[in-house]
C-alpha positions as CSV (number, residue, x, y, z in Angstrom):
1,X,-7.9,18.8,20.6
2,X,-4.7,16.7,21.1
3,X,-3.6,15.0,17.8
4,X,-1.9,11.6,17.6
5,X,-0.2,9.8,14.8
6,X,-0.9,6.1,14.6
7,X,1.2,3.5,12.8
8,X,-1.2,0.8,11.6
9,X,-0.7,-2.8,10.6
10,X,-3.5,-4.8,9.0
11,X,-4.4,-7.8,7.0
12,X,-6.6,-6.6,4.1
13,X,-8.5,-9.7,3.3
14,X,-11.7,-9.1,5.4
15,X,-12.0,-5.4,4.4
16,X,-13.4,-3.5,1.4
17,X,-10.2,-1.3,1.8
18,X,-9.0,1.4,4.1
19,X,-11.8,3.9,3.4
20,X,-15.0,3.8,5.5
21,X,-18.0,2.6,3.5
22,X,-21.6,2.2,4.7
23,X,-22.5,-1.2,6.0
24,X,-19.2,-2.7,4.9
25,X,-16.1,-3.6,6.9
26,X,-13.2,-1.2,6.4
27,X,-9.9,-0.6,8.3
28,X,-10.8,3.1,8.9
29,X,-14.2,2.1,10.2
30,X,-12.7,-0.5,12.6
31,X,-10.3,2.1,14.1
32,X,-13.0,4.8,14.4
33,X,-15.3,2.3,16.1
34,X,-12.6,1.5,18.6
35,X,-12.0,5.2,19.2
36,X,-15.7,5.7,19.9
37,X,-15.4,3.2,22.8
38,X,-12.7,5.4,24.3
39,X,-14.4,8.7,23.8
40,X,-18.1,8.2,22.9
41,X,-18.7,10.4,19.8
42,X,-18.2,10.2,16.0
43,X,-14.5,10.0,15.1
44,X,-13.0,10.7,11.7
45,X,-9.4,9.7,11.1
46,X,-7.2,10.5,8.1
47,X,-4.6,8.2,6.6
48,X,-1.5,8.6,4.4
49,X,-3.0,6.3,1.7
50,X,-6.3,4.7,0.9
51,X,-5.5,1.0,0.2
52,X,-8.0,-1.1,-1.9
53,X,-9.8,-4.2,-0.9
54,X,-7.4,-7.1,-0.1
55,X,-4.4,-4.8,0.2
56,X,-2.4,-5.1,3.4
57,X,-0.7,-2.5,5.7
58,X,2.7,-3.0,7.3
59,X,3.2,0.7,8.3
60,X,0.1,2.7,7.3
61,X,0.0,6.0,9.1
62,X,-3.1,7.8,10.3
63,X,-3.9,10.5,12.7
64,X,-6.8,11.0,15.2
65,X,-7.9,13.9,17.4
66,X,-8.9,13.2,20.9
67,X,-10.8,15.2,23.6
68,X,-8.3,14.5,26.4
69,X,-4.6,14.1,26.7
70,X,-3.6,10.5,26.4
71,X,-0.3,8.9,27.0
72,X,0.5,7.6,23.5
73,X,1.3,4.1,24.7
74,X,-1.9,3.8,26.7
75,X,-3.9,5.1,23.8
76,X,-2.4,2.5,21.4
77,X,-3.1,-0.3,24.0
78,X,-6.7,0.9,24.5
79,X,-7.4,1.1,20.7
80,X,-5.9,-2.4,20.2
81,X,-8.1,-3.8,23.0
82,X,-11.2,-2.5,21.2
83,X,-10.0,-3.6,17.7
84,X,-10.1,-7.3,18.6
85,X,-10.8,-9.6,16.8
86,X,-10.2,-7.6,13.6
87,X,-6.8,-8.2,12.0
88,X,-5.7,-4.6,12.7
89,X,-3.1,-3.4,15.2
90,X,-1.7,0.0,16.3
91,X,2.0,-0.8,16.4
92,X,3.1,2.8,17.4
93,X,1.5,6.0,18.6
94,X,2.9,9.5,19.0
95,X,1.6,13.0,19.9
96,X,2.0,15.4,17.0
97,X,1.3,19.1,16.4
98,X,-2.2,20.2,15.6
99,X,-1.2,21.0,12.0
100,X,0.4,17.7,11.4
101,X,-1.5,15.6,8.8
102,X,-1.0,11.9,8.0
103,X,-1.7,12.5,4.3
104,X,-0.7,16.1,3.5
105,X,2.5,16.1,5.6
106,X,3.9,13.0,3.9
107,X,6.8,13.2,1.6
108,X,6.8,9.7,0.2
109,X,4.9,6.4,0.3
110,X,6.6,3.0,-0.1
111,X,4.8,-0.2,-1.3
112,X,6.0,-3.8,-1.2
113,X,4.6,-6.4,-3.6
114,X,5.3,-10.1,-3.1
115,X,5.1,-12.4,-6.0
116,X,5.5,-16.1,-5.2
117,X,6.9,-18.3,-8.0
118,X,6.0,-21.9,-7.6
119,X,3.6,-24.5,-9.2
120,X,1.8,-25.7,-6.0
121,X,-0.9,-23.4,-4.6
122,X,0.1,-21.2,-1.7
123,X,-1.1,-22.5,1.7
124,X,0.4,-20.6,4.6
125,X,1.0,-17.6,2.4
126,X,-2.4,-17.7,0.8
127,X,-3.9,-14.2,0.7
128,X,-0.5,-12.7,1.4
129,X,1.2,-13.2,-2.0
130,X,0.4,-13.4,-5.7
131,X,1.3,-16.9,-6.9
132,X,2.4,-17.6,-10.4
133,X,3.2,-21.1,-11.5
134,X,6.4,-20.3,-13.4
135,X,9.7,-18.8,-12.8
136,X,10.4,-15.2,-13.8
137,X,13.4,-13.5,-15.3
138,X,14.2,-10.9,-12.6
139,X,16.9,-9.2,-14.7
140,X,14.5,-8.6,-17.6
141,X,11.9,-7.2,-15.2
142,X,14.5,-4.8,-13.8
143,X,15.3,-3.7,-17.3
144,X,11.6,-3.1,-18.0
145,X,11.1,-1.3,-14.7
146,X,13.9,1.2,-15.5
147,X,11.7,2.8,-18.2
148,X,9.2,3.8,-15.5
149,X,11.5,5.7,-13.2
150,X,11.3,9.5,-13.1
151,X,8.7,12.0,-14.1
152,X,6.1,10.6,-16.6
153,X,2.5,10.8,-17.7
154,X,1.3,7.4,-16.3
155,X,-2.1,7.3,-18.0
156,X,-1.3,3.8,-19.2
157,X,-0.9,2.5,-15.6
158,X,-3.9,4.5,-14.2
159,X,-7.3,2.9,-13.4
160,X,-10.2,4.2,-15.4
161,X,-11.9,5.3,-12.1
162,X,-8.8,7.1,-10.8
163,X,-9.8,10.5,-9.3
164,X,-6.3,12.1,-9.3
165,X,-6.3,15.5,-11.0
166,X,-3.3,14.6,-13.2
167,X,-1.7,11.4,-14.4
168,X,1.8,13.0,-14.2
169,X,3.8,11.6,-11.3
170,X,7.4,11.0,-10.3
171,X,8.4,7.5,-9.6
172,X,11.4,7.5,-7.2
173,X,12.2,3.8,-7.1
174,X,11.0,0.5,-8.5
175,X,13.4,-2.2,-7.1
176,X,13.0,-5.9,-7.8
177,X,14.9,-8.6,-5.9
178,X,14.6,-12.4,-5.9
179,X,14.2,-13.7,-2.3
180,X,14.5,-17.4,-1.5
181,X,12.0,-18.3,1.2
182,X,11.0,-21.6,3.0
183,X,7.8,-21.7,0.8
184,X,9.6,-20.9,-2.5
185,X,11.2,-18.1,-4.4
186,X,9.6,-14.7,-4.4
187,X,10.1,-11.7,-6.7
188,X,9.7,-8.7,-4.3
189,X,9.0,-5.3,-5.7
190,X,9.7,-2.1,-3.6
191,X,8.0,1.0,-5.1
192,X,8.5,4.5,-3.8
193,X,6.9,7.8,-4.8
194,X,5.4,10.9,-3.2
195,X,2.0,9.8,-4.4
196,X,0.4,7.1,-6.6
197,X,-2.5,6.8,-9.1
198,X,-5.2,4.3,-8.4
199,X,-4.0,0.8,-9.3
200,X,-0.6,2.2,-10.4
201,X,1.5,-0.3,-8.5
202,X,-0.6,-3.3,-9.4
203,X,-0.5,-2.2,-13.1
204,X,3.3,-2.0,-12.9
205,X,3.6,-5.5,-11.4
206,X,1.2,-7.1,-13.7
207,X,3.0,-5.6,-16.7
208,X,6.4,-6.5,-15.5
209,X,5.3,-10.1,-14.8
210,X,4.6,-10.4,-18.5
211,X,8.2,-9.2,-19.1
212,X,9.6,-11.8,-16.6
213,X,7.6,-14.6,-18.2
214,X,8.8,-13.7,-21.7
215,X,5.5,-12.5,-23.1
216,X,6.8,-8.9,-23.3
217,X,10.3,-7.6,-24.0
218,X,11.7,-5.0,-21.6
219,X,11.4,-2.3,-24.2
220,X,7.6,-3.0,-24.5
221,X,7.2,-1.3,-21.2
222,X,8.6,1.9,-22.6
223,X,6.2,1.7,-25.6
224,X,3.3,1.1,-23.2
225,X,4.3,4.1,-21.1
226,X,4.6,6.3,-24.2
227,X,1.2,5.2,-25.5
228,X,-0.5,7.1,-22.7
229,X,-3.4,4.7,-23.2
230,X,-4.9,2.3,-20.6
231,X,-5.4,-0.3,-23.3
232,X,-1.6,-0.6,-23.7
233,X,-1.1,-1.7,-20.0
234,X,-0.4,-5.3,-19.2
235,X,-2.8,-7.2,-16.8
236,X,-3.5,-5.6,-13.4
237,X,-2.3,-8.1,-10.8
238,X,-4.5,-9.1,-7.9
239,X,-4.3,-7.1,-4.6
240,X,-3.3,-9.7,-2.1
241,X,0.5,-9.4,-2.6
242,X,0.5,-5.6,-2.1
243,X,1.5,-3.9,1.2
244,X,1.7,-0.3,2.2
245,X,5.1,-0.6,3.8
246,X,6.0,2.8,4.9
247,X,5.4,6.6,4.8
248,X,8.2,9.2,5.0
249,X,7.7,12.6,6.7
250,X,10.1,15.6,7.2
251,X,10.5,14.3,10.7
252,X,9.6,10.8,11.8
253,X,6.7,11.3,14.2
254,X,7.5,8.0,15.9
255,X,11.2,8.9,16.5
256,X,12.7,6.1,14.4
């Protein structure tokens, strides 16, 4: 069966998350339903990461197996036609080898988190950012984030329902920049690792927001990490500012 890699963009608000669930809207379910219109049968696709309810995709990667050979551009156009009006789009499509896997072939995932710092409620950015009504000390957050880099036991920043076999992960990058936008200043977090624990990024951001607001000192992040105790974590921030922003493979299947 010919296999195709799909680069997927989606707005997470209407969905219970990426993963298909009975009688509830999911991104996976929407794409599989579209595929069944092209080749009438049950389809099962695999993705690089299973995003939670409300989390967005800028460059999620999935793969599908088809019965016939499709021109990749025509396949993406046909899927997009049948995805309407769901806020999901196939932005790129490529033929890949039979043993290529969107999840298991991936070397690294990249997430973006957008934190809007302004007192008025978000309007045009509502559902796309986490708004806090105060300014944050970005330098202090960077200092706190430095304690998280590298190989650690991240039990403190792991959801109680996480199904990963081990809490030990390597965090490759956690970069924080202040970005001036037309709707106000944002603190934008770029987080990279081979894999993540459930709620790990949102636990990082919620904890670092406490540092930026002055409630925590940067060194408190180190103490929380070393505690290896979920109770030592700061607040877990809401999902709407989080985006799966990219997936790295040994060779880019889309030729970028």
